[in-house]
C-alpha positions as CSV (number, residue, x, y, z in Angstrom):
1,X,-38.0,-78.6,27.5
2,X,-38.3,-75.4,29.5
3,X,-38.6,-72.3,27.5
4,X,-36.9,-69.0,28.4
5,X,-37.1,-65.4,27.8
6,X,-33.6,-63.7,27.7
7,X,-33.9,-62.8,31.4
8,X,-34.3,-66.5,32.3
9,X,-38.0,-66.1,33.1
10,X,-39.9,-69.3,32.4
11,X,-42.4,-68.8,29.6
12,X,-44.9,-70.9,27.9
13,X,-44.0,-73.1,25.0
14,X,-43.7,-71.5,21.6
15,X,-47.2,-72.6,20.6
16,X,-48.8,-70.6,23.4
17,X,-46.2,-67.9,23.9
18,X,-47.7,-64.4,23.4
19,X,-44.7,-62.3,24.4
20,X,-43.6,-60.4,27.4
21,X,-46.5,-57.9,27.6
22,X,-48.2,-57.2,29.8
23,X,-47.1,-59.8,32.3
24,X,-43.3,-59.3,31.9
25,X,-43.5,-55.5,32.0
26,X,-45.8,-55.7,35.0
27,X,-43.4,-57.8,36.9
28,X,-40.4,-55.7,35.9
29,X,-42.1,-52.6,37.2
30,X,-42.9,-54.5,40.4
31,X,-39.2,-55.5,41.1
32,X,-37.7,-52.2,40.1
33,X,-36.2,-51.5,43.5
34,X,-37.6,-48.9,46.0
35,X,-41.0,-48.8,44.3
36,X,-42.2,-51.7,46.4
37,X,-39.9,-51.6,49.4
38,X,-42.0,-51.4,52.5
39,X,-45.0,-52.8,50.7
40,X,-47.7,-54.6,52.6
41,X,-47.7,-58.3,53.8
42,X,-46.6,-60.3,50.8
43,X,-48.5,-63.3,49.4
44,X,-45.1,-64.9,49.1
45,X,-44.0,-66.0,52.5
46,X,-41.6,-68.4,54.1
47,X,-42.6,-72.1,54.3
48,X,-42.7,-72.1,58.1
49,X,-44.3,-68.8,58.5
50,X,-43.3,-66.0,60.8
51,X,-41.6,-66.9,64.0
52,X,-41.5,-70.7,63.3
53,X,-38.6,-72.3,65.0
54,X,-36.3,-74.0,62.5
55,X,-36.0,-77.8,62.3
56,X,-32.2,-78.6,62.4
57,X,-32.8,-81.3,59.8
58,X,-34.6,-78.9,57.4
59,X,-33.5,-76.0,55.2
60,X,-36.3,-73.9,53.7
61,X,-35.9,-72.6,50.1
62,X,-38.0,-70.1,48.2
63,X,-38.2,-71.0,44.5
64,X,-39.5,-69.3,41.3
65,X,-39.2,-72.5,39.3
66,X,-42.9,-73.4,38.9
67,X,-42.8,-74.8,35.4
68,X,-42.8,-78.6,35.2
69,X,-39.3,-79.1,33.7
70,X,-37.2,-76.8,36.0
71,X,-39.4,-77.8,39.0
72,X,-38.5,-81.4,38.5
73,X,-34.8,-80.6,37.8
74,X,-34.5,-78.7,41.1
75,X,-36.5,-81.4,43.0
76,X,-34.0,-84.0,41.7
77,X,-31.1,-81.9,43.2
78,X,-32.8,-81.6,46.6
79,X,-33.6,-85.3,46.7
80,X,-30.0,-86.1,46.0
81,X,-28.9,-83.7,48.7
82,X,-31.2,-85.4,51.2
83,X,-29.8,-88.8,50.4
84,X,-26.3,-87.4,50.8
85,X,-26.8,-85.3,53.9
86,X,-30.0,-86.4,55.6
87,X,-31.2,-82.8,55.4
88,X,-34.6,-82.1,53.9
89,X,-35.0,-79.0,51.6
90,X,-38.5,-77.7,52.2
91,X,-39.3,-75.9,48.9
92,X,-41.7,-73.0,48.7
93,X,-42.5,-72.6,45.0
94,X,-44.4,-69.7,43.4
95,X,-44.8,-68.9,39.8
96,X,-41.9,-66.9,38.4
97,X,-43.9,-63.7,37.9
98,X,-45.4,-63.7,41.4
99,X,-42.1,-64.5,43.0
100,X,-40.4,-61.6,41.3
101,X,-43.2,-59.1,41.8
102,X,-43.1,-59.8,45.6
103,X,-39.4,-60.4,46.1
104,X,-38.8,-57.1,47.9
105,X,-41.4,-57.5,50.6
106,X,-40.7,-61.2,50.8
107,X,-37.1,-60.6,51.7
108,X,-38.0,-57.9,54.2
109,X,-40.5,-60.2,56.0
110,X,-39.6,-63.8,57.1
111,X,-38.1,-65.3,54.0
112,X,-36.9,-68.8,53.5
113,X,-33.3,-69.7,54.4
114,X,-32.2,-69.8,50.7
115,X,-33.9,-68.5,47.6
116,X,-33.5,-68.8,43.8
117,X,-32.5,-65.6,42.0
118,X,-30.4,-64.0,39.3
119,X,-26.7,-63.1,39.1
120,X,-25.3,-59.6,38.6
121,X,-27.1,-56.3,39.3
122,X,-30.3,-58.0,40.5
123,X,-28.3,-59.8,43.1
124,X,-26.3,-56.7,44.0
125,X,-29.4,-54.7,44.6
126,X,-30.6,-56.9,47.5
127,X,-27.1,-57.3,48.8
128,X,-26.7,-53.5,49.1
129,X,-30.1,-53.3,50.9
130,X,-28.9,-55.7,53.5
131,X,-31.5,-58.3,52.4
132,X,-29.0,-61.1,51.8
133,X,-26.3,-62.8,53.8
134,X,-22.7,-62.7,52.5
135,X,-21.5,-66.2,51.6
136,X,-17.7,-65.9,51.4
137,X,-17.3,-69.0,53.5
138,X,-19.3,-70.9,50.8
139,X,-17.0,-69.6,48.1
140,X,-13.9,-70.7,49.9
141,X,-15.2,-74.2,49.2
142,X,-16.7,-73.9,45.8
143,X,-14.6,-71.1,44.2
144,X,-12.4,-73.6,42.3
145,X,-15.4,-74.9,40.5
146,X,-16.1,-71.6,38.6
147,X,-14.3,-69.5,36.0
148,X,-13.2,-66.0,37.0
149,X,-16.2,-64.4,35.1
150,X,-18.6,-66.3,37.4
151,X,-16.7,-65.1,40.4
152,X,-17.4,-61.5,39.3
153,X,-21.0,-62.2,38.7
154,X,-21.5,-63.5,42.2
155,X,-20.1,-60.6,44.1
156,X,-21.9,-57.6,45.6
157,X,-20.6,-54.1,45.3
158,X,-18.8,-54.5,48.6
159,X,-16.7,-57.3,47.1
160,X,-18.3,-60.1,49.1
161,X,-20.0,-63.1,47.6
162,X,-23.8,-63.4,47.7
163,X,-24.7,-65.8,44.9
164,X,-24.1,-69.4,43.9
165,X,-24.5,-69.9,40.1
166,X,-26.2,-73.0,38.8
167,X,-26.8,-72.7,35.0
168,X,-26.4,-70.2,32.2
169,X,-26.7,-69.7,28.4
170,X,-25.0,-67.2,26.0
171,X,-26.3,-64.8,23.4
172,X,-24.7,-65.0,20.0
173,X,-25.4,-64.7,16.3
174,X,-27.0,-67.9,14.9
175,X,-26.8,-69.1,11.3
176,X,-27.4,-72.2,9.2
177,X,-24.2,-74.0,8.3
178,X,-25.6,-75.1,4.9
179,X,-26.6,-71.5,4.0
180,X,-23.1,-70.3,4.6
181,X,-21.6,-73.2,2.7
182,X,-23.8,-72.9,-0.3
183,X,-23.1,-69.2,-0.6
184,X,-19.4,-69.3,0.3
185,X,-19.9,-67.1,3.4
186,X,-17.3,-66.9,6.1
187,X,-18.0,-66.2,9.8
188,X,-17.2,-62.5,10.4
189,X,-14.9,-61.7,13.3
190,X,-14.8,-57.9,12.8
191,X,-17.4,-55.2,12.4
192,X,-16.3,-54.4,8.8
193,X,-16.5,-58.1,7.8
194,X,-20.0,-58.3,9.5
195,X,-21.3,-55.3,7.5
196,X,-19.8,-56.7,4.3
197,X,-21.5,-60.0,4.9
198,X,-24.9,-58.3,5.5
199,X,-24.5,-56.4,2.2
200,X,-23.7,-59.7,0.4
201,X,-26.6,-61.5,1.9
202,X,-28.9,-58.7,0.8
203,X,-27.6,-59.0,-2.8
204,X,-28.3,-62.8,-2.5
205,X,-31.9,-62.0,-1.7
206,X,-31.6,-63.1,1.9
207,X,-32.8,-61.1,5.0
208,X,-29.3,-60.5,6.5
209,X,-30.5,-60.3,10.2
210,X,-33.7,-61.8,11.4
211,X,-35.4,-59.5,13.9
212,X,-38.6,-59.5,15.9
213,X,-39.1,-56.9,18.6
214,X,-42.9,-57.1,19.2
215,X,-42.2,-57.8,22.9
216,X,-39.6,-55.1,23.2
217,X,-36.8,-57.1,24.9
218,X,-34.8,-58.4,21.9
219,X,-33.6,-54.9,21.0
220,X,-32.0,-54.7,24.5
221,X,-29.7,-57.5,23.5
222,X,-28.6,-55.7,20.3
223,X,-27.7,-52.6,22.3
224,X,-25.8,-54.6,24.8
225,X,-23.7,-56.4,22.2
226,X,-22.7,-53.2,20.3
227,X,-22.1,-51.3,23.6
228,X,-19.6,-53.7,25.2
229,X,-17.9,-54.4,21.9
230,X,-17.4,-50.7,21.2
231,X,-17.0,-49.4,24.8
232,X,-16.0,-52.4,26.9
233,X,-17.4,-54.3,29.8
234,X,-16.6,-51.6,32.5
235,X,-18.5,-48.9,30.6
236,X,-21.4,-51.3,30.1
237,X,-21.6,-51.8,33.9
238,X,-21.3,-48.1,34.6
239,X,-24.1,-47.3,32.1
240,X,-26.4,-50.0,33.4
241,X,-25.9,-49.0,37.0
242,X,-27.0,-45.4,36.2
243,X,-23.4,-44.0,36.8
244,X,-22.5,-43.1,33.2
245,X,-24.6,-40.7,31.1
246,X,-26.7,-41.7,28.2
247,X,-25.7,-38.4,26.5
248,X,-22.1,-39.5,26.6
249,X,-20.5,-39.6,23.1
250,X,-19.7,-43.3,23.7
251,X,-23.4,-44.1,23.8
252,X,-24.1,-42.0,20.7
253,X,-21.4,-44.1,19.0
254,X,-23.3,-47.2,19.8
255,X,-26.4,-45.9,18.1
256,X,-24.3,-44.7,15.1
257,X,-23.1,-48.3,14.6
258,X,-26.5,-49.7,15.1
259,X,-27.9,-47.2,12.5
260,X,-25.3,-48.6,10.1
261,X,-26.7,-52.2,10.3
262,X,-30.3,-51.3,10.9
263,X,-31.1,-51.5,7.1
264,X,-30.0,-55.1,7.2
265,X,-32.5,-56.0,9.9
266,X,-35.8,-57.7,9.0
267,X,-38.5,-55.1,8.3
268,X,-41.7,-54.9,10.3
269,X,-40.0,-56.0,13.5
270,X,-42.5,-54.4,15.8
271,X,-45.2,-56.8,14.7
272,X,-43.0,-59.9,14.9
273,X,-42.3,-62.1,17.9
274,X,-38.8,-63.7,18.5
275,X,-40.3,-67.0,17.5
276,X,-41.5,-65.8,14.2
277,X,-38.1,-64.2,13.5
278,X,-36.5,-67.6,14.4
279,X,-38.7,-69.3,11.8
280,X,-37.2,-67.0,9.1
281,X,-33.8,-68.4,10.0
282,X,-35.2,-71.9,10.1
283,X,-36.7,-71.6,6.7
284,X,-33.5,-70.2,5.3
285,X,-35.0,-66.9,4.4
286,X,-32.7,-65.1,6.8
287,X,-28.9,-65.5,7.0
288,X,-28.3,-64.6,10.7
289,X,-30.1,-64.0,14.0
290,X,-28.9,-62.4,17.2
291,X,-30.5,-64.2,20.2
292,X,-29.9,-66.5,23.2
293,X,-29.4,-70.2,22.7
294,X,-33.1,-70.7,23.4
295,X,-33.6,-70.0,19.7
296,X,-32.8,-73.7,19.2
297,X,-36.3,-74.5,20.6
298,X,-37.7,-73.3,17.3
299,X,-35.8,-75.9,15.3
300,X,-38.1,-78.9,15.8
301,X,-36.7,-80.8,12.8
302,X,-33.5,-82.6,13.9
303,X,-31.7,-82.1,10.5
304,X,-32.4,-78.4,10.8
305,X,-31.2,-78.3,14.4
306,X,-28.0,-80.1,13.5
307,X,-27.5,-77.4,10.8
308,X,-27.8,-74.6,13.3
309,X,-24.6,-72.9,14.5
310,X,-23.5,-69.6,16.0
311,X,-20.6,-67.2,16.4
312,X,-19.7,-64.5,18.8
313,X,-20.8,-60.9,18.0
314,X,-17.9,-59.5,16.0
315,X,-15.1,-57.3,17.3
316,X,-15.6,-53.5,17.0
317,X,-12.7,-52.0,19.0
318,X,-9.6,-54.3,19.1
319,X,-8.9,-53.3,22.8
320,X,-12.1,-55.0,23.8
321,X,-12.1,-57.8,21.2
322,X,-14.7,-60.4,21.8
323,X,-13.9,-60.8,25.5
324,X,-17.4,-60.1,26.9
325,X,-20.2,-62.6,26.5
326,X,-23.9,-62.0,27.4
327,X,-24.8,-65.0,29.5
328,X,-27.8,-64.7,31.9
329,X,-27.1,-66.8,34.9
330,X,-29.5,-68.3,37.5
331,X,-28.7,-69.6,41.0
332,X,-29.2,-69.2,44.7
333,X,-28.8,-66.6,47.5
334,X,-29.1,-66.8,51.3
335,X,-31.7,-64.5,53.0
336,X,-30.7,-61.9,55.6
337,X,-31.4,-63.9,58.8
338,X,-31.7,-67.6,57.9
339,X,-33.3,-69.7,60.7
340,X,-31.0,-72.6,59.9
341,X,-27.8,-70.9,58.7
342,X,-25.5,-73.8,59.4
343,X,-27.4,-76.2,57.1
344,X,-28.1,-73.4,54.6
345,X,-24.4,-72.9,54.2
346,X,-23.9,-76.6,53.7
347,X,-26.7,-76.7,51.1
348,X,-25.2,-73.8,49.1
349,X,-21.8,-75.5,49.1
350,X,-23.5,-78.5,47.6
351,X,-25.4,-76.4,45.1
352,X,-22.1,-75.0,43.9
353,X,-20.8,-78.4,42.9
354,X,-20.7,-80.0,39.4
355,X,-22.7,-82.9,40.8
356,X,-25.7,-80.6,41.5
357,X,-25.4,-79.0,38.1
358,X,-25.2,-82.4,36.4
359,X,-28.4,-83.5,38.1
360,X,-30.2,-80.3,37.0
361,X,-29.1,-80.6,33.3
362,X,-30.3,-84.2,33.0
363,X,-33.8,-82.9,33.3
364,X,-33.4,-79.5,31.7
365,X,-31.0,-79.6,28.6
366,X,-31.9,-76.1,27.4
367,X,-29.1,-74.5,29.4
368,X,-25.4,-75.2,30.2
369,X,-23.4,-75.6,33.4
370,X,-22.1,-72.5,35.2
371,X,-19.2,-74.5,36.6
372,X,-16.1,-75.7,34.9
373,X,-15.2,-79.4,34.9
374,X,-18.8,-80.4,34.7
375,X,-20.0,-83.5,32.8
376,X,-20.6,-82.3,29.3
377,X,-20.7,-85.8,27.7
378,X,-24.4,-85.6,27.0
379,X,-24.2,-82.1,25.5
380,X,-25.3,-81.4,22.0
381,X,-22.8,-79.7,19.7
382,X,-24.6,-76.4,20.4
383,X,-24.4,-76.9,24.1
384,X,-20.7,-77.7,24.0
385,X,-20.0,-74.6,22.0
386,X,-22.1,-72.5,24.3
387,X,-20.3,-73.9,27.3
388,X,-16.9,-73.2,25.8
389,X,-17.9,-69.6,24.9
390,X,-19.0,-68.9,28.4
391,X,-16.0,-70.6,30.1
392,X,-13.6,-68.7,27.9
393,X,-15.1,-65.3,28.5
394,X,-13.1,-62.6,30.3
395,X,-16.4,-60.9,31.4
396,X,-20.0,-62.0,31.5
397,X,-23.0,-59.7,31.3
398,X,-26.5,-60.6,32.2
399,X,-28.8,-58.8,29.7
400,X,-29.9,-55.2,30.1
401,X,-32.9,-55.9,32.4
402,X,-30.7,-57.9,34.8
403,X,-27.7,-55.6,34.6
404,X,-29.8,-52.5,35.3
405,X,-32.9,-51.5,37.3
406,X,-35.8,-53.5,35.7
407,X,-38.2,-50.5,36.1
408,X,-35.7,-48.4,34.1
409,X,-35.3,-51.0,31.3
410,X,-39.1,-51.7,31.0
411,X,-40.5,-48.2,31.3
412,X,-37.7,-46.3,29.6
413,X,-35.4,-48.4,27.5
414,X,-37.8,-50.8,25.8
415,X,-40.0,-48.0,24.4
416,X,-37.0,-45.8,23.6
417,X,-35.2,-48.5,21.6
418,X,-38.4,-49.2,19.7
419,X,-38.7,-45.5,18.9
420,X,-35.1,-45.6,17.6
421,X,-35.8,-48.5,15.4
422,X,-38.8,-46.7,13.9
423,X,-36.8,-43.4,13.5
424,X,-33.0,-43.7,13.9
425,X,-32.6,-40.0,13.0
426,X,-33.9,-38.6,16.3
427,X,-31.1,-40.1,18.5
428,X,-29.9,-37.0,20.3
429,X,-33.3,-36.0,21.7
430,X,-34.0,-39.6,22.5
431,X,-30.7,-40.0,24.5
432,X,-31.5,-36.7,26.4
433,X,-34.9,-38.1,27.3
434,X,-33.4,-41.4,28.5
435,X,-30.9,-39.5,30.6
436,X,-33.6,-37.3,32.3
437,X,-35.7,-40.3,33.1
438,X,-32.7,-42.3,34.3
439,X,-31.8,-39.6,36.8
440,X,-35.3,-39.6,38.2
441,X,-35.6,-43.4,38.5
442,X,-32.2,-44.0,40.0
443,X,-32.6,-41.2,42.5
444,X,-35.7,-43.0,43.9
445,X,-33.4,-45.4,45.8
């Protein structure tokens, strides 16, 4: 099974995983926007090279899927497409970190016709720079395959489509069904119920919320959940895009709420990886854990895995309810000047079908379909629930380092949130510092 970080980056298996530093922080700085625009000749280049005439029977595709499982899953899709259309997909695969570090200069050079990428802000950045081709014609064909939330995720700021989703997975609060049953716990749907449950778990000698932030990204997910439950999807988008202020009272409210539940988080989080925190839930020492569905990778015992369940982060403000789901989504885009645009469009139309997604998930069951109406017969109970949660969402977010500039989240937000966790009393000065740094970074282009 492929292993994921919350941003969808392929990572080593749990036995060898050492976190996101320094490689993840390095790559995030590299893809942070204008910092590397205009960089030198990239190592990542198109399959055919500069100036190569396109073969009408070939579409070139740049891919970040270098790990064995996703690489095979994608290859299976392209093989099926060749059988169906007679068109060869010439794949240019680089490891995920290299691909992302060099994406700016790659797209400004002679990129492949189509390339793998991420939905949301990451996609919108390149669309706004004119480094991707609008694909509204593709969406006229595939639009009916996707829920409204996926439509939103696939549009640039100009309202045009630039992205074809393939797979996704949600963030939620995980728990052991047997622990809840044995202790008479009920799934909380409101903030007050959630806090009350945390207090009861503490009395019952359980760690209420497992937590490991050694690699700095898990805390980003906690902020996201509280923010869009308290302030709504639209404010989340404005804040992540650098348009809303971090000194806004709405943001301060998020930290006030977080401060309320911080005492129920597992202590010593800065020295604990997400895998170690997951083991606390697996061993029934913790009652709950906020993470993506990839947490299931840590449940190697089938009985324990069957005992794993999850629920949506509880409602805080009734006007926003539980409408928003954090669901990082991966898929495809078309480069600015594809050599074989006609066939690239046809390929993207195919990649937006449930048939293509079905093929992918047969080889990689760690994710769920982005499309509705897909074949879910082979899904585990967790996959079915994850799929339903995403399909039923009014709005989908992508995780902070996808919804905002990655250089901002890696160099400012990750250390800032760790500072907050260590000292929740210094929030005002912390938010002022974040706002100052945000203005500088977002002003850089």
